[in-house]
N, C-alpha and C positions, 0 to 999 in steps of 0.2 A: 534412299536417300537427299534432305536437303547439306547442305553446305552450311559447313561450321561456322556459326554469325562471328564469332572472335578471330579466326582465317579469315575473312570477308573485311572486316574492320581491316586488319592488318594489312593488308591485300592494298584494299585504299591509301590506306598513311602510304604507304610504299611506292603508291603511284606517286600520290603529290609529292613526296620528299623526294623524288629523283627530277616530279615537274619543280623543281625547285622551289615549295612553296611550305614554309619551315612551321607557320604560326592558325591555331586553329583556338575556337572555341568550341569548348565543352560543356554544351546543358545539362543540371544534376553535380557539378565541381564544388568543391568546395566554397560557402559564402553563394551560391546555389544563381538563382537568375538575374538578382541586384549586381551579383560582380561580373558576370559576364555582360550587361548593359553594361556597365561602366568601363569593362576593357573595349569596348565599341565604339565607347567615346575619346580615347585613348590613341584609337586607333581604325581608321580607315578602312574599311572592305572595300575589296575593289573585285565583284569578282568575275567582270568581264576583261579582269588583267589575269586573273589565276585563268581563266578557260583559255586566253590567246596561251598564257607559257604551254597549258598541258595540250595543246593542241601542237604547239614548236615541238615537245616531247613527243609525241608519238611520230612528226614528222621523221623525230631526226632516228628513231626507231633504233634498231641493232647496225649502231651505223654504220656501214664498211668504204667508203664515200673515197680514202686513202689507205696505205696501207700499214697508219697507226694502230689500228684495228687489233692486228697481229699480233701484237705487246702487253696491251694497256689490259690489265683486272678489272676497271669498272670506269662507262662513262661517265664523265662528271658535266653535268648540265649546269648545274650553279644552282645558290640556293638566298632566301631572303624572303623581304618583303615586298610580294608584289604590287603593295602603292607606296612604295622609294620614291625618293623628291632626288635621290643620287642614287646609281648603277655602280659599284665600281667595278675596272674590268684589269685584268690583267692577263700574263703571255698565255700559258700553259700550265694542266696539273703536273704536279711532283711522285715524288715517290708517296710520302701518305693520301698527298690525295687520289691517290690510283689506287692503292688499298681504302679504301674508306667512300667513292665515290664523291664526295663532297668536295669544296674549293678552299683556298686556304687552310688550310688544318694541319699544315707542318709549320717547321719555326717559324717560317715566313708568314705565315696566314695566324702564328701569335701574336708576333708584332702589330702585323695589319688591326689583330680584332686591336692591341694593349692604345693605338695608336683612334682608333673607331671608339675607342671610352672616353681616351683623353680632353676630348669633346662634350663628352657628354652625350655622344648615342652609344645604341645594342647594337649589336650584329645585325640583330631580327631588324632591327628599323629601314636598313641601309641592300641592296640587294649586290653579290657577288658573282660575278663571272668569271670565264676568261674567252682571248680570242680559237683557243684550241681545246676540246672535249675531251679528246686522249694526250695521257705523256710520253711525249718522245721519247726515246732511247735512252738512255741517261741522263736526262733534264739538257738533252740540247735545244741549240734555238730551232723556232719552227719556220720550215723551209716554205716557200712561197705556195706551192702545188697545196700543202696543208691547210695553210693559209684563204687560199684562196676556196679549198671546199669545205671548208668547217664555219671562215667568220658568217658568210650568213645566217647561220640557226643566232649566232649570238646579236643579231642590228634585230631577227626578229623578236627576243627578246627586249630588246632596249621598245624597240616596236614598242609592245604587250607592255613596259610598264610607263614608258613616259615618262621617262623621271626631268624633271628639273635640272640636271648638271652628272657628266657623267664622267668619272675619276678614271682617268688612263693613268694605270701601274704598270712604271715602265717605255719602253723605246718601243716595242712592236706595237701596242693598246694604242698608242699614240699616233704610232704616223699607219693604221687600218684608220683611227676614227677622224681622225685629220686627212688624211689623203697627200701627205706630206713624206716626206725624208727628213726629218730632223732631231740632231740631238736631244735628249732631253733633258742637259746642262741647259739650253738656247731656251727650251719653253716654259717647264717647268715652274707650279706657281701662278699660271697666264691664264687669263679668260681667255678660249679659240672659238670660234666658231668651225664646226666640225660637219661632221654626214650628219643630211639631212637639215643643218643647221640649227644642231643637240649643240648647245655650250660643255663644252670639252676644258678639263682641269689638266693637265701633265702635271705627275709627281715622282720622285721613284718608288720605284719598286721596293718592296721590303725586305729580299731578298738580297739588292745590293745593300739596302741599310743594315744589314748582316756585315757584307763586309767590310761595312764605310760606318761604323757607329757614331762615327763624328759629325756625321749629316742628321742623324735624330732628329734632334735640332729644331735642323731647315725643314724638313719632315714636318712637325707637326706645327711650325707653324702656316704651310700649307694646307693643313687637312686644317687648323683655326677658318684660313680665311675659307676652305671648301663648304665650309659649316655656315660662314655668313654670307656666301653664296645663296647654296642650297634652301635655307630658313629669311634671306630679304623677302621684299616683296620683288613681282616687275623679274 
């Protein structure tokens, strides 16, 4: 007996979700072919980027390259638009991210989404990932050996997407992408050349903003500058 087509479709969609691809064009949906073509005009399709992201996810597999696999519920690969002009990079999954297998879906993630929307974007316009793919116990800071084991996959994700700018959320992301141990307070809101000459734009991590709400206005200005960089020429 052949496999259930519905189950096959669900498995395929889950495979794509795990690779961070969250947008699909569905033929035969409301609006028909014209609606699909209109949507394609709004969003450029990047099949090569999608394929590369899938390969990165396959390479990670059921990762056991560092001890964090022993305490994780779900590996959090990343998600968003494979054609994104901006890749947001955080530190590591938190409790809610670990439960859902998705990046930035807890309180800090809700704030990140709000900041993204405040400047006229949607989450599906950008790509979101972390330095680590697994949650450190108790949300402690990442260890150097964990970053060393996990960060190559983040860099491969960035190479697959080839964004115009990378927004480093917080100290750990900024230090990795810039190769320098500088405090985020000194470098936030500036465009700096980082790994492989990608433009890196550091700003506060949303978790920091939850603890320091007076800095939200500063972060919003950073996001406005980030949008100008991403959508500007050159």
